[in-house]
N, C-alpha and C positions, 0 to 999 in steps of 0.2 A: 761222403757223397752219396746219392740217391738219382734215381730216373724218372722221366715220363716216355709215355708211348709206350711203343714193342719195336724189337730187334727185327722184327720182319721184314726183311727187304722187299717183299713184293708190293706192290701199291695199289695191282688189281684183283680181284678174286671171282671166282664165278660159282654161282648158285646151283641148286639143283635142277634147274630150269636152263643149265647151259649158258645163262644170262652176266655179262658180266657186271661187276660195283667197283667202286672206288674204295682201297683200303687205306688205312692212318698211312700216311709219307711221312711223318714226324717223330723223329727221337730225340729226346734229351738226355742229356748225362750232365748233373749238378754237384758243385762243392760248394760248401761254405768253411770259411777259417773260423777258428777258434784260438786264441793265444792260450797255451797251456795252463797259466796263473789264474785266468779266467772261467776254465771247466767247471769250478765246483762252483762256482757262485752262477753258473748259467743251469747245471743240473737242480740244482736247491731251489733256484724260485721254479722250474718247471716241475719239478716233484713236490712240492710244497702243493701248489695249486690241486695237481691231481690227489695228494693224500685230502686234501680237503674234500674233494668231489667223494674220496673213497670213504671219509666218515660219514658224510650228509645221507649216500647209498646205505652204510652200514646201519643207520638210527630207522631213515624209511623203509628199506626196503628187505633189511635183515640177511643182506647177501652180501658175503667176503670177497672184498679183491684186493690183488696187488698191485703193485706198480706196472710189472708185466703183463697186466689184463688193461692197462689204460694208455694204449698205444694211440697215436694220432696219424692218421692218414688223409691225406688230401679228397681223395676219393670217397673215405669213409665222410667226410665231412661232409662233402655238397650232395652227396646222393642220398636221398631218404631211404632210401630202399636199403642200401650197402650200411646206412648207420642204424637202422632198425636192427642189423643183423649183427651188431656188437652190442654185447650185453652194456658194457660201460659208457659208449657215445648215445644209446639208445636211450639212457634213463638221464640224459642230461638235457636242460631245456636249452631253446636257443640262446638265450643271455649267457648261458655259462659256457656253452660253447665257443661262442663269439672270444667270450672273456681270454678262455681257454688258450685259442688260435691268436689272439691280439698279442698273447704273455709270450709267444713264439717269435713275434715279427719284432716286438719291441725287443729282444735279445741283441738283433743286429745292430741297432744303435748305441745299446748299453756296451756292448763288448766290442764294439768296433771292426764286426765282421763285413769280410768281403766274400760276394759271390762270384762263382767262375761257372761258365757254362759250355757245352759243346749240342749245338743244334745242328741234326744228321737230316738234309733232306734227301729222302730216299729216293725221289724224284730221278734226281742226277746223279745215283750211286751208277759204277762199273757192274757188269753182268757177273762177275767174281765174287761179289761182296755179298758174303751172307751172316747169318746174326751174329756169328763169334767174331768175325772180321769187322762188325758194325762196332761191336763192344769195344773191343780191341785197340780200335783207330781211337773210339772215341777217347777212351782211359788215357790214350798215348799225348792227344791234343791237350788234354786236360790236365795233365802230368805238365805239359809243356808252359802253359798258363800258370800255374803254382810256382813253379821253377822261377819263370821272369817274377813274378810276383815278389821271391823272399828273395832272389839276386839284385832286386830294383829297392826295396823297402824293409828288408830287414836281412841283412847280410851277414850278420850274427847267429841268426835263429836256423834251425832244422825242421824241418815237417815230416809227418806220419799221414798217411792216406787212409783213413778210414769208411770203409763201403760195407751195404747192406750186403748181408749173406745169402745171396741168390740159391746157386747148389753148390756142390762140390767139384763137377765137370766145369762150372762155370769161372767158380772161384781159382781151379787150378790153371787153366787156361788165362786166363787173367794174371794171376802171379808169375806165370813164366813170360808171357808180355812183360809185365812190370821187371821183372830179373834181367829182360834183355835189354830193355832202354836204360836200365840202371850200368849195364856196362858198357853199350853202343853210340847211348844217346836218341832223339827222337830221328825221323827219319829228314829234319830239315836243321838236324847238328845241333840241337838244343842238349846239353849236358846235365844231370840230375845232381847239381853239386850241394843240394839244400834241402834233398828229400831221403830220407834214411830209412833201412827197414824195408822188408816185402807189404804188400795192404795189408791192413788186418780188417777180419771179416767179422761183422757183429749180427747178432742177429734185433730188428729193426727195433721191435718189441720192448729192447733193453738199452736202446739208446737213443736219448733225445734229439742229439746232434743229427742222425739219420732221418730224424722225425720232421726236423726242420727244412732239411736239404730236399724232404718228398713235397713238402710244401711249397718252396721254391719252385722247384723243378716244372711242377704241375704249372706255375704262374706262367715260366719261361716257355713251356709246352703250349701253353692258351695264347701268348701272345703272340705265335710264329706260327703255329696252326691256322689261326683263323687271321692272323694279320691285324691283330686288336693290341697294339701298345698301349691303349688307352684303359686295358683291363685293369680295375682298381688296385688288385692285389699286386698287379706286377709292378703298376706306377709307385706303390708300396715300397717295393726292395729295389726300386731301379737306385736310387742314390747308391746302393752297395755295392750294386756292379762293377768289378776291378777296373779301372781305365790308367793305363800307364802315363806317369807323369813327364815321361819323354816324348810321348808322341805326340798329335795334334789333341786339343782337350773334346773335340768331339769324336776319339777312336775308341772304341768299347774292347779294350784287348781281353774283356771278362766273358767276353760272349765269342765263342770260335762257331763260324758256320762251316760245315762240310758238305758238299764238294764247294771248291771256293766259286765256281760257277753257278751256284745256285741262285737264286732272283731274292732270296730270303739275305743274301748280304747287302743288297741296298735298305732292307727294312733293319737290319744291323744297324747301318752307317746313319739312319734315318733317326732311330732312336738316341744312339750318341749325339748327333746334332742337337736332337731337341733338350736333350738332356742338360748339354752345353750352356744351351741359350736359356736356363731356367737357372 
């Protein structure tokens, strides 16, 4: 799992002149599934490409790199200033960066990976929702989606949630929320029968799965932030957004919009109908 946007509940700010300005109103938490027996092949494919680039850098720049120095983040790849601040990415050509990011996206089909996301419209939140509550609620809704997916399509399997390591305080808060849900279920009554263990927190630079989740999270953020369902990278991942076989063919259960009164629910449903039509 990884996120895009921020958890700040405020949708307006005030500058030094006392003038108000709009702030980001979208937060996205995204998960991507990977069957345990396929994990090694997933890791090997991406790590081999990174090692190829490490060898090129070593020969041309005489600079040593390790895999942990080769992290890929959506913002770093898209933003030239951010990219230039990362030694590994700054030494890659546009064609090499495209090949590397394409390799991440290719894994979705190769390993039949499913994508789940929670889109929070902060414009519709109640006043008591702070950053921690936004994070915990998003986690609850994401767990609910993954549990339903496993219960319907992989009844004999168990799932473990692996998340980007944010901070000790945030990790602890999330783990306690997770423990509560494991014991009592979600607010809508879903019991976690197929999700085991507490969430595992890993540094994103050490986990290609979290890096893939980061790329996917931005695509969903971009789609809902700018109401741009034709964004090419979102379209590329669209077939992998989970849709339950037990509901209408156009209903994307892989995307939960919170709160339910948000206008983005209609956008989600429109995306589902267009995908079903395709």
